[in-house]
C-alpha positions in Angstrom: -24.9 -14.6 -14.3 -25.7 -12.6 -17.2 -22.6 -11.2 -19.6 -22.5 -7.7 -17.9 -21.4 -8.9 -14.5 -19.1 -11.0 -15.6 -15.2 -10.4 -13.7 -12.7 -8.8 -16.0 -10.7 -11.1 -16.8 -6.8 -9.2 -15.7 -6.9 -7.0 -13.0 -6.5 -3.0 -13.5 -7.6 -0.7 -11.0 -9.8 2.1 -12.1 -7.4 5.1 -11.2 -5.0 4.0 -13.9 -7.4 4.6 -16.9 -6.3 8.5 -16.2 -3.6 9.0 -19.0 -0.6 10.4 -17.3 2.5 12.7 -18.8 5.8 9.9 -19.4 9.2 10.6 -18.3 12.4 9.2 -19.3 15.0 7.1 -17.6 17.9 8.5 -16.0 21.0 8.7 -18.6 23.7 10.6 -17.1 25.3 10.9 -13.3 23.5 13.7 -11.7 23.1 15.8 -8.3 20.1 17.3 -6.9 19.2 19.0 -3.1 17.7 15.7 -2.3 16.3 12.4 -4.1 13.1 10.5 -3.8 13.2 7.1 -4.5 9.4 6.0 -5.3 6.9 8.1 -7.0 3.8 7.1 -4.9 1.9 9.6 -3.0 5.1 9.6 -0.7 7.3 10.4 -2.3 5.5 13.0 -5.1 4.0 14.8 -1.7 7.1 14.5 -0.5 9.2 15.9 -3.5 6.0 18.8 -4.5 7.0 20.3 -0.4 10.4 20.7 -0.8 10.3 22.1 -4.6 7.9 24.6 -2.5 11.0 25.0 -0.4 13.2 25.9 -3.3 15.2 22.4 -3.2 15.8 21.2 -6.5 14.1 18.0 -6.4 14.5 14.5 -7.9 12.0 11.8 -7.6 12.7 8.1 -9.4 10.8 5.6 -10.2 11.8 2.1 -11.3 8.7 1.7 -13.4 6.4 4.1 -13.9 5.4 6.8 -11.2 1.8 6.1 -9.5 1.8 2.5 -10.5 2.0 0.8 -7.3 0.3 0.9 -4.4 -0.8 4.8 -5.1 -2.4 3.4 -7.9 -3.9 0.5 -6.4 -6.0 2.2 -3.0 -9.5 2.4 -2.5 -8.6 6.5 -1.7 -10.3 7.0 1.5 -8.8 10.2 3.5 -9.7 9.6 7.2 -8.3 9.5 10.0 -10.6 6.3 11.0 -8.1 4.3 10.7 -10.0 0.9 11.4 -10.1 -0.1 15.3 -6.9 1.4 16.5 -7.5 4.5 19.1 -8.6 1.9 22.6 -5.1 0.0 21.4 -2.9 2.8 20.5 -3.9 4.1 24.2 -3.3 0.6 26.0 -0.1 0.4 24.1 1.2 4.0 24.5 -1.1 6.0 26.7 -3.3 8.6 25.8 -0.6 11.4 24.8 1.2 9.9 21.7 -2.4 8.2 20.6 -3.5 11.7 20.7 -0.7 12.5 18.3 -1.4 10.1 15.7 -5.0 11.0 16.0 -3.9 15.1 15.0 -0.6 13.8 12.2 -3.9 12.2 10.4 -6.4 15.1 10.8 -3.4 17.9 10.2 -2.8 15.5 7.1 -6.7 16.2 5.8 -6.2 19.7 6.7 -3.1 19.7 4.6 -4.9 18.0 1.5 -8.3 19.8 1.4 -6.1 23.1 1.5 -3.9 22.4 -1.6 -7.2 21.0 -3.2 -8.7 24.2 -2.4 -5.8 26.2 -3.6 -4.8 24.6 -6.7 -8.3 24.2 -8.0 -7.8 20.5 -8.5 -11.0 18.7 -9.7 -10.6 15.5 -8.0 -13.9 14.2 -7.3 -13.1 15.1 -3.0 -16.3 15.0 -0.7 -16.6 14.9 2.5 -17.9 11.8 3.7 -18.4 10.7 7.2 -16.7 7.1 7.9 -18.4 4.4 10.0 -17.0 1.0 11.1 -19.2 -1.5 11.7 -19.6 -5.0 13.6 -21.8 -7.9 13.4 -20.5 -9.6 16.1 -20.7 -9.5 19.4 -17.0 -9.8 20.1 -16.5 -6.6 18.1 -19.2 -4.1 19.3 -18.0 -4.7 22.5 -14.5 -3.3 21.0 -16.8 -0.7 18.6 -18.3 0.4 22.2 -14.3 0.6 23.7 -12.8 2.8 20.7 -16.4 4.6 21.3 -15.4 5.7 24.8 -11.7 6.1 23.2 -13.1 9.0 20.8 -14.3 10.7 23.9 -11.0 11.0 25.6 -9.2 11.8 22.5 -11.3 14.6 21.2 -12.7 12.8 18.4 -15.9 14.0 16.6 -18.5 10.9 16.3 -21.1 8.9 17.2 -22.5 5.0 17.9 -25.7 4.1 15.5 -27.4 1.3 15.4 -28.1 1.3 11.7 -26.3 1.5 8.2 -27.8 2.4 5.2 -27.3 -1.0 4.0 -28.9 -4.8 3.9 -26.3 -5.4 6.7 -27.3 -7.0 10.6 -24.8 -4.9 12.3 -25.0 -4.8 15.8 -23.4 -1.4 16.6 -21.6 1.3 14.1 -18.8 4.1 15.0 -19.6 7.1 12.8 -16.4 9.9 12.9 -17.2 12.8 11.1 -16.3 15.0 7.7 -13.9 12.2 6.4 -13.1 12.2 2.9 -12.5 10.5 0.1 -11.1 11.7 -3.6 -9.5 9.7 -6.8 -5.9 9.8 -6.0 -4.3 10.2 -9.0 -6.8 13.2 -10.5 -5.2 15.1 -7.2 -1.8 13.6 -7.5 -1.3 14.0 -11.4 -2.0 18.2 -10.5 0.8 17.8 -7.8 3.4 16.0 -10.1 2.6 19.2 -12.6 3.5 21.7 -9.8 6.6 19.7 -8.8 7.8 20.0 -12.4 6.8 23.9 -13.0 8.9 24.7 -9.7 11.5 22.8 -11.0 11.7 19.0 -10.1 12.6 16.3 -12.1 10.8 12.7 -12.7 13.5 9.9 -13.9 11.0 6.7 -14.2 12.2 3.2 -15.2 15.7 3.7 -13.6 16.0 1.3 -10.7 17.7 2.6 -7.7 20.2 -0.4 -6.0 22.6 0.9 -3.6 23.8 3.8 -1.9 27.4 5.3 -1.5 27.1 7.0 2.2 29.0 10.2 3.0 28.0 13.7 3.6 26.8 13.8 0.2 25.4 10.1 -0.2 24.9 9.4 -4.0 22.5 6.6 -5.3 23.4 3.8 -7.5 21.3 2.6 -10.2 20.9 -0.4 -12.1 22.2 1.1 -15.4 25.4 2.1 -13.5 24.5 6.1 -13.1 24.7 8.0 -10.1 22.9 10.9 -8.4 24.8 13.0 -6.1 22.7 14.4 -3.4 23.0 15.9 0.0 20.0 13.7 1.2 17.9 10.4 0.1 14.2 9.8 0.6 12.9 6.1 0.2 9.4 6.4 -0.4 9.6 2.9 -2.5 6.7 1.3 -0.1 9.7 -0.8 0.9 13.4 0.8 1.7 15.1 -1.3 -1.0 18.3 -0.1 1.3 18.4 -1.2 4.8 21.8 -0.8 6.4 20.8 -3.3 9.6 17.6 -1.4 10.2 15.8 -5.0 9.7 13.3 -3.5 7.5 12.3 -6.6 6.5 11.8 -8.6 10.0 9.7 -5.4 11.4 7.1 -5.3 8.8 4.6 -7.8 7.6 2.8 -7.4 4.0 -1.0 -8.2 3.3 -2.3 -7.9 -0.1 -6.5 -7.3 -0.3 -8.9 -7.2 -3.1 -11.0 -4.6 -4.4 -14.4 -5.3 -6.8 -15.3 -1.6 -8.7 -19.2 -2.0 -9.9 -22.0 -0.1 -10.9 -24.9 -1.3 -8.7 -29.3 -2.2 -8.9 -30.0 -0.4 -5.1 -28.3 2.9 -4.9 -25.1 3.7 -2.8 -26.2 6.3 -0.2 -22.5 8.1 0.3 -20.4 7.5 3.6 -17.5 5.6 3.6 -17.7 1.7 5.6 -15.7 -1.1 6.6 -16.5 -3.9 9.0 -14.6 -4.5 12.5 -15.0 -8.1 11.8 -13.1 -10.2 9.5 -13.3 -11.0 6.6 -13.0 -7.6 6.2 -16.2 -5.6 4.0 -15.2 -2.5 2.8 -17.4 0.4 0.5 -17.1 3.3 -1.0 -18.2 5.1 -4.5 -16.5 7.3 -6.8 -18.1 9.4 -9.3 -18.4 7.8 -13.0 -19.7 8.4 -16.0 -22.5 10.4 -14.2 -23.1 7.5 -11.9 -21.9 5.6 -9.0 -18.8 3.3 -9.4 -18.1 1.2 -5.8 -15.2 0.2 -4.7 -16.4 -3.3 -2.6 -13.1 -4.3 -1.3 -11.1 -6.4 2.1 -10.4 -10.0 1.7 -7.1 -9.3 3.8 -4.6 -12.2 3.9 -0.6 -12.2 4.3 1.1 -12.0 1.3 1.6 -15.5 -0.7 0.0 -17.6 1.7 -3.6 -18.6 2.1 -6.0 -20.0 -0.7 -6.4 -19.3 -4.8 -6.0 -16.0 -4.8 -9.2 -16.6 -7.4 -11.4 -17.0 -4.7 -11.0 -13.3 -2.6 -12.5 -11.5 -6.1 -15.6 -14.1 -6.0 -16.1 -13.4 -2.1 -16.2 -9.9 -3.2 -18.4 -10.2 -5.9 -20.8 -12.8 -4.3 -20.9 -9.7 -1.1 -21.6 -6.9 -3.4 -24.2 -9.1 -5.0 -26.3 -9.5 -2.0 -25.9 -5.9 -0.3 -26.5 -3.7 -2.9 -26.8 -5.8 -6.5 -24.3 -5.6 -9.0 -25.8 -4.0 -12.5 -22.5 -4.1 -14.4 -18.6 -5.3 -13.1 -16.3 -2.8 -14.5 -13.0 -3.5 -12.7 -10.6 -5.4 -10.1 -7.3 -5.3 -9.2 -5.5 -6.0 -5.6 -3.1 -4.2 -3.4 -0.1 -5.3 -1.3 0.3 -3.1 2.3 2.7 -3.0 5.1 2.2 -3.2 8.8 5.2 -2.5 11.3 5.0 -4.1 14.7 3.4 -2.3 16.6 1.2 -0.5 13.8 2.5 3.0 13.3 4.2 4.0 10.3 8.2 4.2 9.8 9.4 7.6 8.8 12.7 9.6 9.1 16.3 8.1 9.1 16.6 4.5 8.2 19.2 4.3 11.7 20.6 6.8 14.2 23.8 6.8 12.1 22.0 7.8 9.1 20.8 11.3 9.4 21.1 11.8 5.4 19.8 9.0 4.1 15.9 9.0 5.0 12.6 6.9 4.8 8.4 6.7 4.7 7.1 2.8 5.5 4.9 1.1 6.7 1.6 3.0 6.3 -0.6 0.2 7.1 -3.7 0.7 4.7 -4.4 4.1 5.3 -1.8 5.6 2.6 -3.3 8.7 2.2 -3.1 10.6 5.3 0.0 8.5 6.3 1.8 10.2 3.3 1.4 13.6 3.6 2.1 13.2 7.7 5.6 11.6 6.3 5.9 14.5 3.2 5.9 16.9 5.8 7.5 15.6 8.8 10.3 14.7 6.1 10.7 18.4 5.2 10.7 19.6 8.1 13.3 17.0 9.2 15.6 18.2 6.1 15.1 22.3 6.4 15.5 21.6 10.6 12.5 22.8 11.1 10.1 21.7 15.0 7.8 18.7 14.4 5.5 16.9 17.0 5.9 14.0 15.2 9.9 12.9 14.8 9.8 10.4 18.5 6.0 8.6 17.6 7.1 7.6 13.7 11.2 7.3 14.2 12.3 4.2 12.6 14.7 4.3 15.7 12.0 3.4 18.1 11.6 0.0 19.4 9.1 -0.7 22.3 8.8 -4.0 23.6 4.8 -4.2 23.0 3.5 -5.4 21.6 6.6 -5.0 19.4 8.6 -7.6 20.7 5.6 -10.6 20.9 4.9 -9.5 17.0 8.6 -9.7 16.0 9.1 -13.4 17.7 6.0 -14.6 15.6 6.4 -12.8 12.5 9.9 -14.6 12.4 8.5 -17.6 13.3 6.3 -17.2 10.6 8.6 -16.6 8.0 11.1 -19.7 9.1 8.1 -22.1 9.2 7.1 -20.8 5.5 10.7 -20.7 4.7 10.8 -24.4 5.8 8.1 -25.4 4.4 9.0 -24.4 0.7 12.3 -26.5 0.9 10.3 -29.6 2.2 7.6 -29.4 -0.4 7.1 -32.5 -3.1 5.3 -30.8 -5.5 4.1 -33.8 -8.5 3.0 -31.2 -11.2 4.7 -31.2 -14.5 4.8 -28.0 -16.3 3.3 -30.1 -19.4 0.1 -30.6 -17.3 -0.7 -26.7 -17.7 -3.5 -25.2 -19.5 -3.4 -22.2 -21.2 -3.2 -19.2 -19.0 -2.5 -21.6 -15.8 0.2 -21.1 -13.5 2.0 -23.5 -10.6 4.4 -24.7 -8.8 6.2 -28.0 -11.1 9.3 -29.8 -11.4 11.7 -29.0 -13.8 14.8 -31.6 -13.9 13.9 -33.1 -10.3 13.7 -29.3 -8.9 11.1 -26.8 -8.0 10.5 -24.5 -10.7 7.0 -21.4 -11.3 5.5 -22.1 -14.6 2.9 -20.1 -16.6 1.3 -20.8 -19.4 0.1 -17.9 -21.5 -2.9 -17.6 -24.4 -0.1 -18.5 -27.4 0.6 -21.8 -25.0 3.8 -20.1 -24.7 5.5 -21.3 -21.7 7.1 -19.2 -18.8 9.4 -20.7 -16.6 11.5 -19.0 -13.5 13.9 -20.7 -10.2 11.2 -19.6 -7.6 13.6 -19.4 -4.8 13.4 -15.5 -4.0 16.3 -13.6 -4.3 15.6 -11.7 -1.3 15.9 -14.3 1.2 15.7 -17.2 -0.4 12.2 -18.5 0.6 10.0 -20.2 -1.9 7.5 -17.4 -4.0 4.3 -19.4 -4.6 1.7 -18.5 -7.6 -1.1 -16.3 -7.1 -3.9 -16.9 -9.9 -5.8 -13.8 -8.9 -2.9 -11.3 -10.4 -1.1 -13.9 -12.2 2.3 -13.6 -9.9 4.6 -14.9 -8.0 4.5 -14.0 -4.3 6.8 -14.5 -1.6 4.9 -16.0 2.0 8.2 -14.7 4.0 8.6 -10.9 2.8 5.9 -10.0 0.7 8.6 -9.7 -2.7 6.1 -10.1 -6.3 7.8 -11.5 -9.8 6.2 -11.2 -12.5 5.6 -14.3 -14.8 9.1 -13.4 -16.0 10.4 -13.4 -13.0 11.1 -9.8 -12.9 10.7 -7.5 -9.6 7.2 -6.2 -8.9 7.5 -5.3 -4.9 9.9 -5.8 -3.1 11.9 -5.8 0.0 14.3 -8.3 -3.1 15.8 -6.3 -5.7 17.1 -8.6 -8.3 14.8 -10.8 -10.4 14.0 -14.7 -10.6 16.7 -16.5 -12.6 15.2 -17.4 -16.0 14.8 -21.1 -16.5 14.6 -22.9 -20.1 
């Protein structure tokens, strides 16, 4: 392999090349109308809409804003959420399924309207979205999905070809969808939010809530924010209050490589119905097209060496388009609810002033806008057609109950496996830049030896519910196979539901 197509050494998303304004940490007790925990697309959009309504809003982030799932997305602005509409009609009926489609379509319209009104240069382009099959099994599913499109009035049709060297059975087109640079778009929303009096606190970790008429957000530093409503848009809600969110969603990782290609990219957005998933789209890049190739989904903390997923995507890109230069690679984590519908609204029926938005599956661009509009309407006591559809208090026994049982049996299996596993490796066995589960003083531990030979040792017991974390070679993190918490080489929390870092070992 020539030098210019070597895999980048460390994961770094293309979107994060954009320079963003920094914000101070919270340094004293404060009061606001609304406090939003989580500075991704859902939190910033919600804050922007509420500030436009004259509300005094604070956004709090444990790290830097736009550095979580939003900063690692593929940023398709589409209502084609994989093969979902035939399944939803069978599970929830045509009326609720139509509501779901309308929520996504309305979200696209809202995003486009903001881009036009604020004249945001964010590489937005209207593109047709394709889902294609390479097997008879999924060709049949696509035909059923096409029937669902007709029943729901979705503008789309079946085709037998896509403009790539991929042998497909058929493909389903959804017309006039979109794509953009998410951080260019959100950078403008942040500026508008600040202009309207909004406040952002970075490096401020929320750890608890004091309930009441005016709930108080408590931070790790001991400062409090008093407000009428607290909204959790922190990907995973850090405050559960018997909502059992960790048992109602499962985390999946997916991988992205960004390359320039030898064969010109034809435009459009593409995703395979078959597994392993393959997704293609482009974004403008230095006067040419940077192609984002993504897929290789698996449950967090499970499966083979994660570096393999990047290798498989590179192989696919080479075969289909040819790689001119390999510019970026990164991975992302998404939460899927048991019935595949997001959870948006009060965390439980008894907590009307503590709200959440989570479980967007892999479609956070549209679901975030849906959530922001719904949460704004809840707070302002306005009508919204989607309150019941996305209510976190819903519980559909079909298919949720079956999935609930299988998900939690899987968790129990991994909990036991981690506790009983024999680990023959010793920290001294590690080469530089290698990580592994090892034995230290007869106990399971996590070790990473950095490029200078410095050893970073952590207790591998996840601080959420006690599962044993596994080493993620592709991203150099410790990942929990039970509920998806992720930690740095030194044990700091990267992704919830865990709130506390892994214990460091000497």
